[in-house]
PDB file of N, CA, C and O in Angstrom:
ATOM      1  N   MET A   1       0.841  -1.175   0.000  1.00  0.00           N
ATOM      2  CA  MET A   1       0.000   0.000   0.000  1.00  0.00           C
ATOM      3  C   MET A   1       0.893   1.247   0.000  1.00  0.00           C
ATOM      4  O   MET A   1       1.904   1.291   0.701  1.00  0.00           O
ATOM      5  N   TRP A   2       0.526   2.224  -0.763  1.00  0.00           N
ATOM      6  CA  TRP A   2       1.272   3.479  -0.812  1.00  0.00           C
ATOM      7  C   TRP A   2       0.288   4.611  -1.022  1.00  0.00           C
ATOM      8  O   TRP A   2      -0.402   4.663  -2.040  1.00  0.00           O
ATOM      9  N   ARG A   3       0.223   5.498  -0.080  1.00  0.00           N
ATOM     10  CA  ARG A   3      -0.679   6.652  -0.138  1.00  0.00           C
ATOM     11  C   ARG A   3      -2.135   6.267  -0.385  1.00  0.00           C
ATOM     12  O   ARG A   3      -2.869   6.986  -1.062  1.00  0.00           O
ATOM     13  N   GLY A   4      -2.531   5.171   0.148  1.00  0.00           N
ATOM     14  CA  GLY A   4      -3.902   4.728  -0.051  1.00  0.00           C
ATOM     15  C   GLY A   4      -4.570   4.479   1.279  1.00  0.00           C
ATOM     16  O   GLY A   4      -4.003   4.713   2.347  1.00  0.00           O
ATOM     17  N   SER A   5      -5.757   4.011   1.184  1.00  0.00           N
ATOM     18  CA  SER A   5      -6.499   3.669   2.387  1.00  0.00           C
ATOM     19  C   SER A   5      -5.950   2.375   2.972  1.00  0.00           C
ATOM     20  O   SER A   5      -5.476   1.515   2.230  1.00  0.00           O
ATOM     21  N   PRO A   6      -6.007   2.226   4.285  1.00  0.00           N
ATOM     22  CA  PRO A   6      -5.565   0.958   4.883  1.00  0.00           C
ATOM     23  C   PRO A   6      -6.353  -0.205   4.297  1.00  0.00           C
ATOM     24  O   PRO A   6      -7.569  -0.128   4.120  1.00  0.00           O
ATOM     25  N   GLY A   7      -5.644  -1.271   4.005  1.00  0.00           N
ATOM     26  CA  GLY A   7      -6.292  -2.447   3.445  1.00  0.00           C
ATOM     27  C   GLY A   7      -6.320  -2.478   1.924  1.00  0.00           C
ATOM     28  O   GLY A   7      -6.708  -3.492   1.345  1.00  0.00           O
ATOM     29  N   LYS A   8      -5.922  -1.402   1.262  1.00  0.00           N
ATOM     30  CA  LYS A   8      -5.881  -1.384  -0.191  1.00  0.00           C
ATOM     31  C   LYS A   8      -4.449  -1.630  -0.654  1.00  0.00           C
ATOM     32  O   LYS A   8      -3.498  -1.082  -0.096  1.00  0.00           O
ATOM     33  N   PHE A   9      -4.315  -2.453  -1.672  1.00  0.00           N
ATOM     34  CA  PHE A   9      -3.002  -2.776  -2.198  1.00  0.00           C
ATOM     35  C   PHE A   9      -2.950  -2.417  -3.683  1.00  0.00           C
ATOM     36  O   PHE A   9      -3.973  -2.396  -4.367  1.00  0.00           O
ATOM     37  N   THR A  10      -1.754  -2.137  -4.160  1.00  0.00           N
ATOM     38  CA  THR A  10      -1.566  -1.867  -5.573  1.00  0.00           C
ATOM     39  C   THR A  10      -0.808  -3.035  -6.188  1.00  0.00           C
ATOM     40  O   THR A  10      -0.088  -3.753  -5.494  1.00  0.00           O
ATOM     41  N   ARG A  11      -0.971  -3.215  -7.476  1.00  0.00           N
ATOM     42  CA  ARG A  11      -0.266  -4.273  -8.195  1.00  0.00           C
ATOM     43  C   ARG A  11       0.449  -3.645  -9.377  1.00  0.00           C
ATOM     44  O   ARG A  11      -0.061  -2.734 -10.029  1.00  0.00           O
ATOM     45  N   SER A  12       1.628  -4.152  -9.629  1.00  0.00           N
ATOM     46  CA  SER A  12       2.407  -3.649 -10.744  1.00  0.00           C
ATOM     47  C   SER A  12       3.223  -4.797 -11.323  1.00  0.00           C
ATOM     48  O   SER A  12       3.880  -5.517 -10.571  1.00  0.00           O
ATOM     49  N   PRO A  13       3.200  -4.986 -12.636  1.00  0.00           N
ATOM     50  CA  PRO A  13       3.991  -6.071 -13.230  1.00  0.00           C
ATOM     51  C   PRO A  13       5.479  -5.797 -13.060  1.00  0.00           C
ATOM     52  O   PRO A  13       5.928  -4.661 -13.211  1.00  0.00           O
ATOM     53  N   PHE A  14       6.241  -6.838 -12.747  1.00  0.00           N
ATOM     54  CA  PHE A  14       7.676  -6.660 -12.540  1.00  0.00           C
ATOM     55  C   PHE A  14       8.506  -7.664 -13.328  1.00  0.00           C
ATOM     56  O   PHE A  14       9.728  -7.534 -13.397  1.00  0.00           O
ATOM     57  N   VAL A  15       7.870  -8.648 -13.914  1.00  0.00           N
ATOM     58  CA  VAL A  15       8.576  -9.634 -14.730  1.00  0.00           C
ATOM     59  C   VAL A  15       7.710  -9.984 -15.933  1.00  0.00           C
ATOM     60  O   VAL A  15       6.483 -10.008 -15.847  1.00  0.00           O
ATOM     61  N   ARG A  16       8.369 -10.255 -17.054  1.00  0.00           N
ATOM     62  CA  ARG A  16       7.672 -10.658 -18.270  1.00  0.00           C
ATOM     63  C   ARG A  16       8.414 -11.860 -18.841  1.00  0.00           C
ATOM     64  O   ARG A  16       9.635 -11.836 -18.995  1.00  0.00           O
ATOM     65  N   LEU A  17       7.671 -12.894 -19.146  1.00  0.00           N
ATOM     66  CA  LEU A  17       8.239 -14.090 -19.762  1.00  0.00           C
ATOM     67  C   LEU A  17       7.629 -14.250 -21.142  1.00  0.00           C
ATOM     68  O   LEU A  17       6.413 -14.151 -21.309  1.00  0.00           O
ATOM     69  N   ARG A  18       8.475 -14.496 -22.128  1.00  0.00           N
ATOM     70  CA  ARG A  18       8.006 -14.716 -23.497  1.00  0.00           C
ATOM     71  C   ARG A  18       8.681 -15.963 -24.038  1.00  0.00           C
ATOM     72  O   ARG A  18       9.879 -16.168 -23.847  1.00  0.00           O
ATOM     73  N   GLN A  19       7.906 -16.789 -24.712  1.00  0.00           N
ATOM     74  CA  GLN A  19       8.444 -18.009 -25.283  1.00  0.00           C
ATOM     75  C   GLN A  19       8.525 -17.877 -26.797  1.00  0.00           C
ATOM     76  O   GLN A  19       7.551 -17.506 -27.453  1.00  0.00           O
ATOM     77  N   ALA A  20       9.694 -18.185 -27.340  1.00  0.00           N
ATOM     78  CA  ALA A  20       9.872 -18.180 -28.788  1.00  0.00           C
ATOM     79  C   ALA A  20       9.181 -19.422 -29.351  1.00  0.00           C
ATOM     80  O   ALA A  20       9.467 -20.536 -28.913  1.00  0.00           O
ATOM     81  N   LYS A  21       8.291 -19.246 -30.299  1.00  0.00           N
ATOM     82  CA  LYS A  21       7.532 -20.365 -30.842  1.00  0.00           C
ATOM     83  C   LYS A  21       8.419 -21.381 -31.564  1.00  0.00           C
ATOM     84  O   LYS A  21       8.180 -22.586 -31.486  1.00  0.00           O
ATOM     85  N   THR A  22       9.430 -20.896 -32.257  1.00  0.00           N
ATOM     86  CA  THR A  22      10.254 -21.803 -33.062  1.00  0.00           C
ATOM     87  C   THR A  22      11.220 -22.631 -32.220  1.00  0.00           C
ATOM     88  O   THR A  22      11.448 -23.804 -32.516  1.00  0.00           O
ATOM     89  N   THR A  23      11.792 -22.032 -31.172  1.00  0.00           N
ATOM     90  CA  THR A  23      12.797 -22.742 -30.375  1.00  0.00           C
ATOM     91  C   THR A  23      12.275 -23.234 -29.032  1.00  0.00           C
ATOM     92  O   THR A  23      12.848 -24.156 -28.451  1.00  0.00           O
ATOM     93  N   GLY A  24      11.213 -22.642 -28.533  1.00  0.00           N
ATOM     94  CA  GLY A  24      10.683 -23.017 -27.226  1.00  0.00           C
ATOM     95  C   GLY A  24      11.456 -22.401 -26.068  1.00  0.00           C
ATOM     96  O   GLY A  24      11.181 -22.706 -24.908  1.00  0.00           O
ATOM     97  N   ILE A  25      12.417 -21.541 -26.372  1.00  0.00           N
ATOM     98  CA  ILE A  25      13.230 -20.885 -25.343  1.00  0.00           C
ATOM     99  C   ILE A  25      12.434 -19.735 -24.722  1.00  0.00           C
ATOM    100  O   ILE A  25      11.765 -18.976 -25.423  1.00  0.00           O
ATOM    101  N   TRP A  26      12.518 -19.622 -23.404  1.00  0.00           N
ATOM    102  CA  TRP A  26      11.844 -18.547 -22.675  1.00  0.00           C
ATOM    103  C   TRP A  26      12.789 -17.368 -22.503  1.00  0.00           C
ATOM    104  O   TRP A  26      13.943 -17.552 -22.117  1.00  0.00           O
ATOM    105  N   LYS A  27      12.315 -16.165 -22.784  1.00  0.00           N
ATOM    106  CA  LYS A  27      13.084 -14.941 -22.553  1.00  0.00           C
ATOM    107  C   LYS A  27      12.539 -14.273 -21.306  1.00  0.00           C
ATOM    108  O   LYS A  27      11.326 -14.210 -21.102  1.00  0.00           O
ATOM    109  N   ILE A  28      13.448 -13.770 -20.466  1.00  0.00           N
ATOM    110  CA  ILE A  28      13.078 -13.167 -19.191  1.00  0.00           C
ATOM    111  C   ILE A  28      13.342 -11.664 -19.261  1.00  0.00           C
ATOM    112  O   ILE A  28      14.449 -11.238 -19.591  1.00  0.00           O
ATOM    113  N   TYR A  29      12.333 -10.874 -18.953  1.00  0.00           N
ATOM    114  CA  TYR A  29      12.452  -9.417 -18.953  1.00  0.00           C
ATOM    115  C   TYR A  29      12.127  -8.881 -17.563  1.00  0.00           C
ATOM    116  O   TYR A  29      11.333  -9.470 -16.830  1.00  0.00           O
ATOM    117  N   TRP A  30      12.741  -7.771 -17.213  1.00  0.00           N
ATOM    118  CA  TRP A  30      12.406  -7.078 -15.958  1.00  0.00           C
ATOM    119  C   TRP A  30      12.012  -5.653 -16.293  1.00  0.00           C
ATOM    120  O   TRP A  30      12.446  -5.097 -17.302  1.00  0.00           O
ATOM    121  N   ARG A  31      11.191  -5.070 -15.444  1.00  0.00           N
ATOM    122  CA  ARG A  31      10.663  -3.728 -15.699  1.00  0.00           C
ATOM    123  C   ARG A  31      11.472  -2.683 -14.946  1.00  0.00           C
ATOM    124  O   ARG A  31      11.606  -2.739 -13.723  1.00  0.00           O
ATOM    125  N   ARG A  32      12.005  -1.737 -15.693  1.00  0.00           N
ATOM    126  CA  ARG A  32      12.761  -0.637 -15.094  1.00  0.00           C
ATOM    127  C   ARG A  32      11.808   0.350 -14.432  1.00  0.00           C
ATOM    128  O   ARG A  32      10.596   0.292 -14.636  1.00  0.00           O
ATOM    129  N   GLN A  33      12.362   1.240 -13.650  1.00  0.00           N
ATOM    130  CA  GLN A  33      11.562   2.254 -12.964  1.00  0.00           C
ATOM    131  C   GLN A  33      10.802   3.133 -13.966  1.00  0.00           C
ATOM    132  O   GLN A  33       9.726   3.644 -13.655  1.00  0.00           O
ATOM    133  N   THR A  34      11.356   3.304 -15.148  1.00  0.00           N
ATOM    134  CA  THR A  34      10.723   4.120 -16.187  1.00  0.00           C
ATOM    135  C   THR A  34       9.545   3.416 -16.853  1.00  0.00           C
ATOM    136  O   THR A  34       8.796   4.033 -17.611  1.00  0.00           O
ATOM    137  N   GLY A  35       9.381   2.126 -16.570  1.00  0.00           N
ATOM    138  CA  GLY A  35       8.309   1.351 -17.178  1.00  0.00           C
ATOM    139  C   GLY A  35       8.738   0.580 -18.408  1.00  0.00           C
ATOM    140  O   GLY A  35       7.934  -0.154 -18.984  1.00  0.00           O
ATOM    141  N   LYS A  36       9.989   0.729 -18.827  1.00  0.00           N
ATOM    142  CA  LYS A  36      10.495   0.010 -19.995  1.00  0.00           C
ATOM    143  C   LYS A  36      10.947  -1.391 -19.587  1.00  0.00           C
ATOM    144  O   LYS A  36      11.464  -1.597 -18.489  1.00  0.00           O
ATOM    145  N   TRP A  37      10.742  -2.347 -20.491  1.00  0.00           N
ATOM    146  CA  TRP A  37      11.135  -3.732 -20.245  1.00  0.00           C
ATOM    147  C   TRP A  37      12.507  -3.992 -20.849  1.00  0.00           C
ATOM    148  O   TRP A  37      12.781  -3.596 -21.982  1.00  0.00           O
ATOM    149  N   GLU A  38      13.373  -4.665 -20.084  1.00  0.00           N
ATOM    150  CA  GLU A  38      14.714  -5.021 -20.554  1.00  0.00           C
ATOM    151  C   GLU A  38      14.977  -6.485 -20.285  1.00  0.00           C
ATOM    152  O   GLU A  38      14.456  -7.059 -19.328  1.00  0.00           O
ATOM    153  N   LEU A  39      15.799  -7.093 -21.150  1.00  0.00           N
ATOM    154  CA  LEU A  39      16.206  -8.470 -20.891  1.00  0.00           C
ATOM    155  C   LEU A  39      16.984  -8.528 -19.586  1.00  0.00           C
ATOM    156  O   LEU A  39      17.776  -7.633 -19.289  1.00  0.00           O
ATOM    157  N   TYR A  40      16.761  -9.570 -18.816  1.00  0.00           N
ATOM    158  CA  TYR A  40      17.454  -9.759 -17.550  1.00  0.00           C
ATOM    159  C   TYR A  40      18.880 -10.210 -17.862  1.00  0.00           C
ATOM    160  O   TYR A  40      19.082 -11.305 -18.387  1.00  0.00           O
ATOM    161  N   ALA A  41      19.863  -9.380 -17.543  1.00  0.00           N
ATOM    162  CA  ALA A  41      21.254  -9.585 -17.956  1.00  0.00           C
ATOM    163  C   ALA A  41      21.917 -10.876 -17.450  1.00  0.00           C
ATOM    164  O   ALA A  41      22.579 -11.543 -18.245  1.00  0.00           O
ATOM    165  N   PRO A  42      21.778 -11.263 -16.182  1.00  0.00           N
ATOM    166  CA  PRO A  42      22.508 -12.458 -15.738  1.00  0.00           C
ATOM    167  C   PRO A  42      22.112 -13.725 -16.493  1.00  0.00           C
ATOM    168  O   PRO A  42      22.966 -14.564 -16.776  1.00  0.00           O
ATOM    169  N   ALA A  43      20.850 -13.872 -16.816  1.00  0.00           N
ATOM    170  CA  ALA A  43      20.371 -15.043 -17.557  1.00  0.00           C
ATOM    171  C   ALA A  43      19.106 -14.627 -18.288  1.00  0.00           C
ATOM    172  O   ALA A  43      18.015 -14.686 -17.720  1.00  0.00           O
ATOM    173  N   SER A  44      19.236 -14.209 -19.533  1.00  0.00           N
ATOM    174  CA  SER A  44      18.091 -13.673 -20.255  1.00  0.00           C
ATOM    175  C   SER A  44      17.232 -14.746 -20.909  1.00  0.00           C
ATOM    176  O   SER A  44      16.131 -14.450 -21.373  1.00  0.00           O
ATOM    177  N   THR A  45      17.716 -16.001 -20.957  1.00  0.00           N
ATOM    178  CA  THR A  45      16.928 -17.073 -21.555  1.00  0.00           C
ATOM    179  C   THR A  45      16.943 -18.305 -20.662  1.00  0.00           C
ATOM    180  O   THR A  45      17.854 -18.501 -19.858  1.00  0.00           O
ATOM    181  N   ALA A  46      15.913 -19.130 -20.823  1.00  0.00           N
ATOM    182  CA  ALA A  46      15.809 -20.386 -20.084  1.00  0.00           C
ATOM    183  C   ALA A  46      15.188 -21.429 -20.996  1.00  0.00           C
ATOM    184  O   ALA A  46      14.369 -21.103 -21.856  1.00  0.00           O
ATOM    185  N   LYS A  47      15.578 -22.683 -20.808  1.00  0.00           N
ATOM    186  CA  LYS A  47      15.083 -23.740 -21.693  1.00  0.00           C
ATOM    187  C   LYS A  47      13.653 -24.174 -21.375  1.00  0.00           C
ATOM    188  O   LYS A  47      12.956 -24.696 -22.245  1.00  0.00           O
ATOM    189  N   ASN A  48      13.209 -23.957 -20.122  1.00  0.00           N
ATOM    190  CA  ASN A  48      11.821 -24.265 -19.786  1.00  0.00           C
ATOM    191  C   ASN A  48      11.336 -23.310 -18.695  1.00  0.00           C
ATOM    192  O   ASN A  48      12.119 -22.561 -18.112  1.00  0.00           O
ATOM    193  N   ILE A  49      10.044 -23.352 -18.436  1.00  0.00           N
ATOM    194  CA  ILE A  49       9.434 -22.398 -17.511  1.00  0.00           C
ATOM    195  C   ILE A  49       9.935 -22.587 -16.077  1.00  0.00           C
ATOM    196  O   ILE A  49      10.045 -21.612 -15.333  1.00  0.00           O
ATOM    197  N   MET A  50      10.236 -23.808 -15.686  1.00  0.00           N
ATOM    198  CA  MET A  50      10.714 -24.058 -14.322  1.00  0.00           C
ATOM    199  C   MET A  50      12.097 -23.442 -14.107  1.00  0.00           C
ATOM    200  O   MET A  50      12.370 -22.903 -13.034  1.00  0.00           O
ATOM    201  N   VAL A  51      12.957 -23.513 -15.093  1.00  0.00           N
ATOM    202  CA  VAL A  51      14.280 -22.877 -15.010  1.00  0.00           C
ATOM    203  C   VAL A  51      14.117 -21.364 -14.957  1.00  0.00           C
ATOM    204  O   VAL A  51      14.815 -20.690 -14.199  1.00  0.00           O
ATOM    205  N   ALA A  52      13.200 -20.826 -15.756  1.00  0.00           N
ATOM    206  CA  ALA A  52      12.947 -19.380 -15.748  1.00  0.00           C
ATOM    207  C   ALA A  52      12.466 -18.922 -14.375  1.00  0.00           C
ATOM    208  O   ALA A  52      12.910 -17.889 -13.873  1.00  0.00           O
ATOM    209  N   MET A  53      11.570 -19.678 -13.772  1.00  0.00           N
ATOM    210  CA  MET A  53      11.067 -19.316 -12.439  1.00  0.00           C
ATOM    211  C   MET A  53      12.178 -19.383 -11.390  1.00  0.00           C
ATOM    212  O   MET A  53      12.214 -18.556 -10.479  1.00  0.00           O
ATOM    213  N   ALA A  54      13.071 -20.345 -11.505  1.00  0.00           N
ATOM    214  CA  ALA A  54      14.201 -20.453 -10.570  1.00  0.00           C
ATOM    215  C   ALA A  54      15.135 -19.252 -10.718  1.00  0.00           C
ATOM    216  O   ALA A  54      15.643 -18.743  -9.719  1.00  0.00           O
ATOM    217  N   ILE A  55      15.364 -18.799 -11.937  1.00  0.00           N
ATOM    218  CA  ILE A  55      16.208 -17.623 -12.179  1.00  0.00           C
ATOM    219  C   ILE A  55      15.569 -16.388 -11.548  1.00  0.00           C
ATOM    220  O   ILE A  55      16.253 -15.586 -10.913  1.00  0.00           O
ATOM    221  N   ILE A  56      14.257 -16.240 -11.726  1.00  0.00           N
ATOM    222  CA  ILE A  56      13.551 -15.093 -11.158  1.00  0.00           C
ATOM    223  C   ILE A  56      13.589 -15.142  -9.637  1.00  0.00           C
ATOM    224  O   ILE A  56      13.797 -14.119  -8.984  1.00  0.00           O
ATOM    225  N   GLU A  57      13.390 -16.319  -9.077  1.00  0.00           N
ATOM    226  CA  GLU A  57      13.405 -16.465  -7.616  1.00  0.00           C
ATOM    227  C   GLU A  57      14.792 -16.158  -7.032  1.00  0.00           C
ATOM    228  O   GLU A  57      14.894 -15.558  -5.963  1.00  0.00           O
ATOM    229  N   ALA A  58      15.851 -16.565  -7.726  1.00  0.00           N
ATOM    230  CA  ALA A  58      17.212 -16.289  -7.256  1.00  0.00           C
ATOM    231  C   ALA A  58      17.509 -14.789  -7.314  1.00  0.00           C
ATOM    232  O   ALA A  58      18.184 -14.261  -6.430  1.00  0.00           O
ATOM    233  N   ASP A  59      17.020 -14.104  -8.333  1.00  0.00           N
ATOM    234  CA  ASP A  59      17.124 -12.644  -8.490  1.00  0.00           C
ATOM    235  C   ASP A  59      18.511 -12.118  -8.134  1.00  0.00           C
ATOM    236  O   ASP A  59      18.668 -11.320  -7.209  1.00  0.00           O
ATOM    237  N   GLN A  60      19.502 -12.569  -8.873  1.00  0.00           N
ATOM    238  CA  GLN A  60      20.910 -12.270  -8.615  1.00  0.00           C
ATOM    239  C   GLN A  60      21.212 -10.775  -8.470  1.00  0.00           C
ATOM    240  O   GLN A  60      22.028 -10.398  -7.628  1.00  0.00           O
ATOM    241  N   TYR A  61      20.579  -9.923  -9.267  1.00  0.00           N
ATOM    242  CA  TYR A  61      20.880  -8.480  -9.237  1.00  0.00           C
ATOM    243  C   TYR A  61      19.827  -7.640  -8.528  1.00  0.00           C
ATOM    244  O   TYR A  61      19.954  -6.417  -8.487  1.00  0.00           O
ATOM    245  N   GLY A  62      18.801  -8.252  -7.975  1.00  0.00           N
ATOM    246  CA  GLY A  62      17.765  -7.505  -7.269  1.00  0.00           C
ATOM    247  C   GLY A  62      16.823  -6.746  -8.185  1.00  0.00           C
ATOM    248  O   GLY A  62      16.261  -5.728  -7.781  1.00  0.00           O
ATOM    249  N   CYS A  63      16.641  -7.214  -9.401  1.00  0.00           N
ATOM    250  CA  CYS A  63      15.759  -6.535 -10.347  1.00  0.00           C
ATOM    251  C   CYS A  63      14.289  -6.829 -10.088  1.00  0.00           C
ATOM    252  O   CYS A  63      13.436  -5.987 -10.366  1.00  0.00           O
ATOM    253  N   PHE A  64      13.980  -8.005  -9.562  1.00  0.00           N
ATOM    254  CA  PHE A  64      12.590  -8.404  -9.388  1.00  0.00           C
ATOM    255  C   PHE A  64      12.065  -8.115  -7.990  1.00  0.00           C
ATOM    256  O   PHE A  64      10.950  -7.617  -7.834  1.00  0.00           O
ATOM    257  N   PHE A  65      12.854  -8.421  -6.982  1.00  0.00           N
ATOM    258  CA  PHE A  65      12.369  -8.307  -5.614  1.00  0.00           C
ATOM    259  C   PHE A  65      13.150  -7.291  -4.795  1.00  0.00           C
ATOM    260  O   PHE A  65      13.030  -7.256  -3.570  1.00  0.00           O
ATOM    261  N   GLY A  66      13.945  -6.471  -5.456  1.00  0.00           N
ATOM    262  CA  GLY A  66      14.673  -5.412  -4.757  1.00  0.00           C
ATOM    263  C   GLY A  66      15.881  -5.875  -4.160  1.00  0.00           C
ATOM    264  O   GLY A  66      16.601  -5.094  -3.537  1.00  0.00           O
TER     265      GLY A  66
END
């Protein structure tokens, strides 16, 4: 909650996953403060969704969870 009534929460997207149809590779993007999406530098691709989720959870540079 930020500048709102108690009990109200805001939501904002912070990660974007896209799968290439031809290769099946997942691309991982993070959202900058400006609202622009950038490839996640430490590991911008993953072979499957479970690997992508593990990369996001590890969050090596603090792009997703601060």
